[in-house]
LUMKOL-387010 format. One record per residue (C-alpha): x, y, z; residue in three letters. Coordinates in pm, whole numbers, plus 50000, padded with zeros to 5 digits. Each point is the difference from the previous one (the first is absolute). Last residue first. Layout:
<sites>
XYZALA
...
</sites>
This chain:
<sites>
270713976006421GLU
500785016450346ASP
503654986749993ILE
500535015649671ALA
498765032950115GLU
502184998450313ARG
503114993049781ARG
498965029449770ARG
499705023950295ASN
503434987950133GLU
501675005449664HIS
498445034649974LEU
501295009350341GLU
503484987549927ALA
499905020349676VAL
498805031550189LEU
502944996450241SER
499955023850288ARG
503485007250152GLY
499815035549917LYS
496455015249974PRO
498324999849668VAL
498845033749874ARG
503255016349881LYS
501244966549869ARG
496844997349770VAL
500755033249841LEU
503744989549932THR
498804967149860GLN
497705016849753ALA
502805023849895ARG
502334970649938ARG
497324980949814VAL
499345030749771ALA
503915004049955GLU
500334963249884ALA
496975003249772ARG
501725029249827SER
498045032750007ILE
498625019849712ILE
498005031950051LYS
497625014149742LEU
498995035350056GLU
496605017549930ASN
499435005150368ARG
500394963150068GLY
500644968449791LEU
502124972850159ARG
501884974049793LEU
501524970250181THR
502994982949850VAL
500754964449927GLU
503574989349892ASP
500204981849656GLY
503155018049884VAL
501685015250301GLU
499125028850217LEU
502385013350273GLY
498265032450017LEU
503175020049924ALA
500764973849722LYS
496685004549848ARG
500345037050008MET
503494999349830GLN
498594975349744ALA
497125022949891PRO
496494987550074ILE
498474993949661VAL
496275006449959ILE
497354977049857ARG
496405010949953GLY
499364973349737GLY
501875019049737GLU
502585024350146THR
499735025450288VAL
503045022449954LYS
502785008350244THR
501185031450191THR
502404998450296THR
499965013050361THR
502014989250319ASP
503354992949845MET
</sites>
């Protein structure tokens, strides 16, 4: 199921059909990101957005380098300097 038709209701609400919510792994209360481009509205789950961001970062950070460890070290140094 790649395409479906739905209506915009009062307040700009739309219903994402159950099959699509299931395919995206969406549950009641989950956050989604909406992106408007080329007269299209794209919906992505927060979990998928995070996964994609992590993939992008992994491509640019050498193996063995920990950005978290570097951040902790920077914060520790800043705390000492205060």
